[in-house]
C-alpha positions as CSV (number, residue, x, y, z in Angstrom):
1,M,5.9,9.8,-3.7
2,V,7.2,9.3,0.0
3,D,3.6,9.7,1.7
4,T,2.4,7.0,-1.8
5,K,4.6,4.7,-0.2
6,R,3.7,4.7,2.7
7,T,-0.1,4.8,2.2
8,Y,1.4,1.6,0.3
9,R,1.9,-0.1,3.0
10,L,-0.4,1.0,5.6
11,R,-3.2,0.0,4.2
12,V,-1.6,-3.4,3.2
13,D,-0.7,-4.3,7.0
14,S,-4.3,-2.8,8.0
15,C,-5.2,-5.6,5.4
16,I,-2.9,-8.8,7.3
17,G,-3.4,-7.6,10.4
18,T,-7.3,-7.6,10.0
19,I,-7.1,-10.9,8.5
20,I,-5.0,-12.4,11.2
21,D,-6.5,-11.1,14.3
22,V,-10.5,-12.0,12.6
23,H,-9.2,-15.6,12.1
24,R,-7.1,-14.7,16.1
25,V,-10.9,-14.8,16.7
26,I,-12.6,-17.7,15.0
27,N,-9.0,-19.9,16.1
28,E,-10.5,-20.1,19.4
29,D,-13.3,-22.4,17.6
30,Y,-11.4,-23.9,15.0
31,E,-8.1,-24.2,16.4
32,N,-5.4,-23.5,13.0
33,E,-2.5,-22.3,14.0
34,E,-1.9,-22.7,11.0
35,F,-2.8,-20.2,9.2
36,I,-2.6,-18.1,11.3
37,S,1.3,-18.6,11.3
38,R,1.6,-18.3,7.1
39,F,-0.1,-14.7,7.7
40,E,2.0,-13.7,9.6
41,D,4.8,-15.1,7.8
42,F,3.5,-12.7,5.6
43,R,3.5,-10.1,7.3
44,D,7.5,-10.5,8.0
45,T,8.1,-11.2,4.0
46,I,5.8,-8.7,3.3
47,G,7.2,-6.0,5.5
48,N,10.1,-6.1,3.4
49,L,9.0,-5.8,0.3
50,D,10.3,-2.6,-1.5
51,M,7.3,-0.2,-1.6
52,N,8.8,1.3,-4.9
53,S,8.1,-1.9,-6.6
54,V,3.7,-2.3,-5.1
55,C,1.5,0.3,-6.7
56,E,-2.1,1.2,-7.0
57,R,-3.3,-1.6,-8.6
58,D,-1.2,-4.0,-6.3
59,V,-2.9,-2.6,-3.4
60,A,-5.9,-2.4,-4.5
61,M,-6.4,-5.9,-5.4
62,L,-5.0,-7.4,-2.3
63,E,-7.3,-4.4,-0.7
64,Q,-10.6,-6.8,-2.9
65,A,-9.3,-10.1,-2.0
66,T,-9.4,-9.2,2.1
67,N,-12.8,-8.2,1.3
68,A,-13.9,-10.9,-0.5
69,L,-13.0,-13.3,2.4
70,L,-13.6,-11.2,5.4
71,G,-16.9,-11.5,3.2
72,E,-16.4,-14.9,3.5
73,F,-15.6,-14.9,7.5
74,K,-19.0,-13.3,7.6
75,V,-21.0,-16.2,8.0
76,I,-19.3,-17.8,10.7
77,F,-19.6,-14.9,12.8
78,R,-23.0,-14.6,12.5
79,E,-23.6,-18.6,12.8
80,G,-20.9,-19.3,15.3
81,N,-21.8,-16.7,17.5
82,L,-18.7,-15.5,17.5
83,G,-19.3,-11.1,18.4
84,P,-16.5,-8.7,17.2
85,V,-12.9,-8.3,16.6
86,Y,-12.0,-5.8,17.9
87,A,-13.8,-3.7,21.2
88,Q,-13.9,-1.1,19.6
89,Q,-13.6,0.8,16.1
90,K,-10.9,1.3,14.9
91,N,-11.3,3.6,11.7
């Protein structure tokens, strides 16, 4: 059970971190620090979340929402010539 909760934490942290990293790249052109600040606050709040109250469905919904958001960002990256978010593949 402990490993499952640790895995949930990693998956949640990965989603939030990816959104922050992607937006930092976009931010260079669109300058919206408030967005990044809100997600950093969200990351801090999630860091205090008791993962015993989280289930697979919750994490899967967050991952689905993250993927949908990244799908929306894809157009900005294609048309804006922003380049990759990471210098090398993360996983």
